[in-house]
C-alpha positions as CSV (number, residue, x, y, z in Angstrom):
1,X,244.3,217.9,209.2
2,X,244.8,215.9,206.2
3,X,247.6,216.6,203.8
4,X,248.5,215.5,200.0
5,X,252.2,215.4,199.5
6,X,252.8,217.6,202.7
7,X,250.2,220.0,201.5
8,X,247.2,220.7,203.7
9,X,244.2,219.6,202.0
10,X,241.5,221.2,204.2
11,X,240.6,224.0,202.1
12,X,237.7,225.3,203.3
13,X,239.5,226.0,206.9
14,X,242.6,227.5,205.0
15,X,241.0,229.4,203.3
16,X,239.2,231.1,206.1
17,X,242.5,232.3,207.5
18,X,243.4,234.4,204.4
19,X,242.6,238.0,202.8
20,X,240.5,237.1,199.5
21,X,243.2,239.2,197.9
22,X,245.7,236.7,198.6
23,X,243.6,233.5,197.8
24,X,245.2,231.9,194.1
25,X,242.6,230.2,192.4
26,X,243.4,228.8,188.8
27,X,240.8,227.4,186.0
28,X,241.4,225.8,183.0
29,X,239.5,225.5,179.7
30,X,240.9,222.5,177.7
31,X,239.8,222.1,174.3
32,X,240.7,220.0,171.5
33,X,243.5,222.4,169.9
34,X,244.3,224.6,172.6
35,X,244.1,225.1,176.0
36,X,243.9,228.2,178.6
37,X,244.3,229.1,182.0
38,X,243.3,232.2,184.2
39,X,244.6,233.0,187.5
40,X,242.5,235.1,189.8
41,X,242.4,236.0,193.7
42,X,239.5,235.4,196.4
43,X,237.4,238.2,194.8
44,X,237.9,237.0,191.2
45,X,240.2,239.9,190.1
46,X,242.5,238.3,187.2
47,X,245.9,238.1,187.5
48,X,247.2,235.8,185.1
49,X,246.4,234.2,181.5
50,X,248.5,231.8,180.1
51,X,247.7,229.8,176.8
52,X,249.0,226.1,176.2
53,X,248.3,223.2,173.8
54,X,245.2,220.7,173.5
55,X,244.8,218.8,177.0
56,X,242.5,215.7,176.1
57,X,243.7,212.9,178.3
58,X,242.1,210.7,175.6
59,X,244.7,211.7,173.2
60,X,247.9,212.5,175.5
61,X,247.2,210.0,178.2
62,X,246.9,211.0,181.7
63,X,250.6,211.9,182.6
64,X,250.7,213.5,179.4
65,X,247.8,215.7,180.3
66,X,249.1,216.4,183.6
67,X,252.9,217.4,182.3
68,X,251.0,220.3,180.2
69,X,248.7,221.5,183.0
70,X,251.7,222.2,185.2
71,X,253.7,223.3,182.2
72,X,250.8,226.3,182.4
73,X,250.8,226.5,186.1
74,X,254.5,226.9,186.1
75,X,254.7,229.7,183.7
76,X,251.7,231.6,185.1
77,X,253.9,231.5,188.8
78,X,256.8,232.9,186.7
79,X,254.7,235.6,185.6
80,X,253.4,236.2,189.0
81,X,256.6,236.0,190.4
82,X,255.3,233.4,193.0
83,X,258.0,230.6,193.9
84,X,257.2,227.2,192.5
85,X,257.2,225.5,195.8
86,X,254.1,227.8,196.7
87,X,250.9,225.9,195.7
88,X,247.5,227.6,194.3
89,X,244.8,226.9,196.5
90,X,242.8,225.0,194.0
91,X,242.7,224.7,190.2
92,X,239.5,223.8,188.1
93,X,240.2,221.7,185.3
94,X,237.3,221.5,183.0
95,X,238.8,219.8,180.0
96,X,237.8,218.0,176.5
97,X,237.4,214.4,177.4
98,X,236.8,214.9,181.0
99,X,233.0,213.2,181.2
100,X,234.2,210.1,183.5
101,X,234.4,210.5,187.2
102,X,237.0,207.9,187.4
103,X,239.7,209.0,185.0
104,X,239.0,212.4,186.5
105,X,240.3,211.5,189.8
106,X,243.1,209.7,188.2
107,X,244.2,212.8,186.5
108,X,244.0,214.6,189.9
109,X,245.7,212.0,191.9
110,X,248.8,212.1,189.0
111,X,248.7,215.9,189.3
112,X,249.2,215.3,193.1
113,X,251.9,212.6,192.4
114,X,254.0,214.0,190.0
115,X,253.7,217.7,190.6
116,X,252.9,218.2,194.4
117,X,253.5,221.8,194.5
118,X,251.2,222.8,191.6
119,X,248.1,223.2,193.9
120,X,246.4,222.0,196.9
121,X,243.7,220.5,195.1
122,X,241.8,220.2,191.7
123,X,238.4,220.5,190.7
124,X,238.1,218.0,187.2
125,X,235.3,218.3,185.0
126,X,234.1,218.7,181.5
127,X,235.0,221.6,179.1
128,X,231.3,222.3,178.6
129,X,230.6,222.9,182.3
130,X,233.2,225.0,182.3
131,X,231.8,227.3,179.7
132,X,228.1,227.2,181.4
133,X,229.7,228.1,184.7
134,X,231.5,231.1,182.9
135,X,227.8,232.2,181.7
136,X,224.9,231.2,184.0
137,X,224.7,230.9,187.9
138,X,222.2,227.8,187.5
139,X,220.8,225.9,184.5
140,X,221.1,226.1,180.8
141,X,222.4,224.4,177.7
142,X,226.0,224.7,176.5
143,X,226.5,224.1,172.6
144,X,230.4,223.3,171.7
145,X,231.5,223.3,167.9
146,X,235.0,223.6,167.5
147,X,237.4,220.8,166.5
148,X,234.5,218.4,168.2
149,X,231.2,219.0,169.0
150,X,229.1,218.4,172.5
151,X,225.9,219.4,174.0
152,X,225.3,219.6,177.8
153,X,222.0,220.4,179.4
154,X,222.2,221.5,183.0
155,X,218.9,221.7,184.8
156,X,218.0,224.1,187.7
157,X,218.1,221.4,190.4
158,X,221.5,220.6,188.9
159,X,220.9,217.3,187.1
160,X,222.8,217.1,183.8
161,X,222.1,215.5,180.4
162,X,224.5,215.4,177.6
163,X,224.2,214.7,173.7
164,X,227.3,213.9,171.6
165,X,231.0,214.5,172.4
166,X,231.9,211.1,171.4
167,X,234.7,212.0,169.4
168,X,235.2,212.0,165.5
169,X,235.1,208.2,165.3
170,X,231.1,208.4,166.2
171,X,230.0,211.5,165.8
172,X,231.3,215.1,166.1
173,X,228.2,216.3,164.2
174,X,228.3,220.1,162.8
175,X,231.9,220.6,164.2
176,X,234.7,221.8,162.1
177,X,236.3,218.2,161.7
178,X,232.8,217.1,160.8
179,X,232.2,220.2,158.0
180,X,236.0,219.1,156.6
181,X,235.5,215.5,156.9
182,X,232.3,215.8,154.8
183,X,233.5,217.9,152.2
184,X,236.3,215.5,151.4
185,X,233.8,212.5,151.5
186,X,231.7,214.8,148.8
187,X,234.8,215.1,146.5
188,X,236.4,211.6,146.4
189,X,232.9,209.9,145.7
190,X,232.3,212.8,143.1
191,X,235.8,211.9,141.5
192,X,235.1,208.2,142.0
193,X,231.9,208.7,140.0
194,X,230.2,206.8,143.3
195,X,227.9,209.5,143.8
196,X,227.9,212.9,142.9
197,X,227.9,215.7,145.5
198,X,224.9,217.5,146.0
199,X,226.9,220.6,144.7
200,X,229.5,221.1,142.1
201,X,232.9,220.4,143.8
202,X,234.8,223.2,141.6
203,X,235.6,225.1,144.6
204,X,236.1,222.3,147.2
205,X,238.5,220.1,145.5
206,X,241.0,222.6,144.4
207,X,241.0,224.4,148.1
208,X,241.8,220.4,149.3
209,X,244.7,220.1,146.9
210,X,246.2,223.9,147.9
211,X,245.6,223.0,151.9
212,X,246.9,219.9,151.9
213,X,249.4,220.4,149.7
214,X,248.5,217.4,147.2
215,X,247.8,216.7,143.6
216,X,245.3,213.7,143.3
217,X,243.3,211.7,145.7
218,X,246.0,208.8,146.4
219,X,248.2,211.6,147.6
220,X,245.7,212.7,150.2
221,X,246.0,209.0,151.7
222,X,248.9,209.8,154.5
223,X,246.7,212.6,155.8
224,X,243.7,210.2,156.4
225,X,246.0,207.6,157.9
226,X,249.6,207.6,159.1
227,X,250.2,211.3,159.4
228,X,246.3,212.0,160.6
229,X,246.1,215.3,162.5
230,X,242.3,215.6,163.7
231,X,243.0,219.3,164.8
232,X,245.2,220.0,160.9
233,X,242.3,218.4,159.4
234,X,239.7,220.0,161.0
235,X,241.5,223.4,160.0
236,X,240.3,222.8,156.7
237,X,237.1,224.3,157.2
238,X,238.4,227.7,157.6
239,X,238.8,227.0,153.6
240,X,235.2,226.2,153.3
241,X,234.1,229.4,155.1
242,X,235.8,231.2,152.7
243,X,234.2,229.3,149.8
244,X,231.0,230.4,151.6
245,X,231.7,234.2,151.4
246,X,232.5,233.5,147.7
247,X,229.1,232.1,147.2
248,X,230.4,228.5,146.7
249,X,227.0,225.9,146.1
250,X,228.8,222.9,148.2
251,X,230.3,225.1,150.7
252,X,226.8,226.8,151.9
253,X,225.1,223.4,151.4
254,X,227.7,221.9,154.1
255,X,227.1,224.9,156.8
256,X,223.5,224.7,156.0
257,X,223.9,220.7,157.1
258,X,226.2,221.5,160.1
259,X,223.5,224.0,161.3
260,X,220.9,221.2,161.1
261,X,223.3,219.1,163.3
262,X,223.5,221.3,165.8
263,X,220.1,222.4,166.2
264,X,219.4,218.6,166.5
265,X,221.7,218.7,169.6
266,X,219.5,221.4,171.4
267,X,216.3,219.4,170.1
268,X,217.8,216.3,172.0
269,X,218.8,217.9,175.3
270,X,215.3,220.5,175.5
271,X,213.0,217.9,176.2
272,X,214.5,216.7,179.4
273,X,214.9,220.7,180.3
274,X,212.2,222.0,183.3
275,X,209.7,224.2,182.3
276,X,210.8,227.3,183.9
277,X,214.2,227.2,181.9
278,X,212.1,227.2,178.9
279,X,209.9,230.0,179.9
280,X,212.5,232.4,181.3
281,X,212.7,235.5,179.4
282,X,214.3,235.0,176.1
283,X,213.6,231.4,176.3
284,X,216.2,228.5,176.8
285,X,219.1,230.1,177.1
286,X,222.1,228.1,174.9
287,X,225.8,228.8,175.2
288,X,227.7,228.7,172.0
289,X,231.6,227.8,171.9
290,X,233.7,227.0,169.2
291,X,235.4,228.7,166.2
292,X,232.6,227.1,164.3
293,X,230.0,230.0,165.7
294,X,232.1,232.5,163.9
295,X,230.3,231.3,160.6
296,X,226.7,231.7,162.4
297,X,225.7,233.4,159.2
298,X,226.1,230.3,157.5
299,X,224.7,227.6,159.9
300,X,221.5,230.1,160.5
301,X,219.4,228.9,157.8
302,X,220.1,225.0,158.3
303,X,219.6,225.9,162.4
304,X,216.5,227.8,162.2
305,X,214.9,225.3,159.6
306,X,215.6,222.2,162.0
307,X,214.4,224.2,165.3
308,X,211.4,225.3,163.2
309,X,210.5,221.7,161.9
310,X,211.3,220.0,165.2
311,X,208.8,221.8,167.2
312,X,210.4,221.0,170.6
313,X,211.8,224.3,171.5
314,X,209.2,227.3,171.0
315,X,211.7,230.0,172.3
316,X,215.3,230.2,172.5
317,X,218.4,232.8,173.0
318,X,221.7,232.1,171.7
319,X,224.9,233.9,173.6
320,X,228.2,233.3,173.0
321,X,231.1,233.9,175.4
322,X,232.7,237.2,175.8
323,X,236.0,235.7,177.8
324,X,237.2,232.2,178.0
325,X,235.8,229.3,179.7
326,X,238.5,229.5,182.1
327,X,236.9,231.9,183.9
328,X,234.1,229.7,184.7
329,X,236.5,227.2,185.8
330,X,238.0,229.3,188.5
331,X,234.1,229.9,189.8
332,X,233.6,225.8,190.3
333,X,236.9,226.1,191.9
334,X,235.9,228.8,194.2
335,X,232.5,227.2,195.1
336,X,234.6,224.0,195.6
337,X,236.5,225.6,198.6
338,X,234.4,227.7,199.8
339,X,235.1,231.1,198.5
340,X,232.1,233.4,199.3
341,X,234.0,236.5,198.2
342,X,234.6,235.3,194.6
343,X,232.6,238.2,192.4
344,X,231.0,236.2,189.7
345,X,229.9,238.5,186.4
346,X,227.7,236.2,184.7
347,X,226.2,239.4,182.7
348,X,229.5,240.8,181.8
349,X,230.6,237.2,180.4
350,X,228.2,236.4,177.6
351,X,226.4,238.5,174.4
352,X,223.4,237.5,173.1
353,X,223.5,237.1,169.1
354,X,220.1,235.2,167.9
355,X,216.7,235.4,169.6
356,X,214.0,232.8,167.9
357,X,210.6,232.8,168.5
358,X,208.2,230.1,167.0
359,X,205.1,232.2,167.1
360,X,207.1,235.2,164.9
361,X,207.7,233.0,162.0
362,X,205.5,231.1,159.2
363,X,204.4,227.6,159.9
364,X,206.8,224.8,158.5
365,X,205.0,223.4,155.5
366,X,206.3,221.6,152.2
367,X,204.8,224.7,150.5
368,X,206.4,227.1,152.8
369,X,209.7,225.9,152.9
370,X,211.9,228.0,155.6
371,X,214.8,226.6,154.6
372,X,214.9,227.6,151.3
373,X,213.7,230.9,151.5
374,X,216.7,231.3,153.8
375,X,219.2,229.7,151.8
376,X,218.1,231.9,148.8
377,X,219.2,234.7,150.8
378,X,222.5,233.7,151.4
379,X,223.5,232.5,148.1
380,X,222.4,236.1,146.5
381,X,224.5,237.5,149.1
382,X,222.2,238.9,151.2
383,X,220.9,238.1,154.5
384,X,217.1,237.8,154.2
385,X,216.8,235.7,157.7
386,X,214.2,236.0,160.1
387,X,215.7,237.5,163.6
388,X,212.9,238.5,166.0
389,X,214.7,240.7,168.7
């Protein structure tokens, strides 16, 4: 029997000898801001939940990421009163930045080398995959809009197609970082006289000054260079959402643009989806993950307009997770060790919050611009958007 650092690695055989209640499976959801670890038994009963900081190895390095993962595992074992010398059967790691097979293997090898008693085995993949497997058994689309953004389609035959997820230097369109960056760019260009912002900066500029604790453009420079912190920068989007609540035109415009960008992700991957996925009840299922989706009412006008104009999707349903994607990471890990007793509660893990069907909306024409109709409703403080259930 093969062993890794003295720990048996023949997981399927080992776990056949265990009662389901004695199996310990971990799952980590690792975003760009924070991470969550679930520990479940072989039937899927949750035993522990531990939160920690982000675990993106492109920012921390492989060893730094491994250290944070081990720390969460150690804290969960202490909570469950499990000796630290007893490894979990397997831990699924679905982390931001884990899209490359080579670095995924390196992370698992590093965990085994530095922390040999944390877990017998690891199953490493992207955070988008963990979200998908929390919500559906087979195929679907995951659309992440948190600190950063990413989109992944997994077809019913298991093939995957991605769009975005390249980080703030090359994209992150529609994310909190993208919104904050775009707001600051509008303000700087307007103040410089380079280009007027599309709407007055009368709310956004004072909000920037208060949030970043600055008096002028020059004092913003440390936040953009020496003291740059992507998570802190992205969190300025909360102030933009407050601006939307107050009907600030520039904030509403920014969220409208973000909705357009997020819809573009869906349009980009939908053409690769099998027809049966599009013809399922409710159409193409899109699992929406990340804090920006909390402001769906302000994203909605741009999102619907782009989907309606692009004509690549005739019907779709947006759903949000009602639990952490760490549960999906547990499901993936359970499959890896052939744990057939795992109860996967897909229907209980999601809730629908929007359904679109093309035939129920007016044609998209220059004289019938759905964008202005929808946006006007929000700017008057009334949601006049068309939502078909």
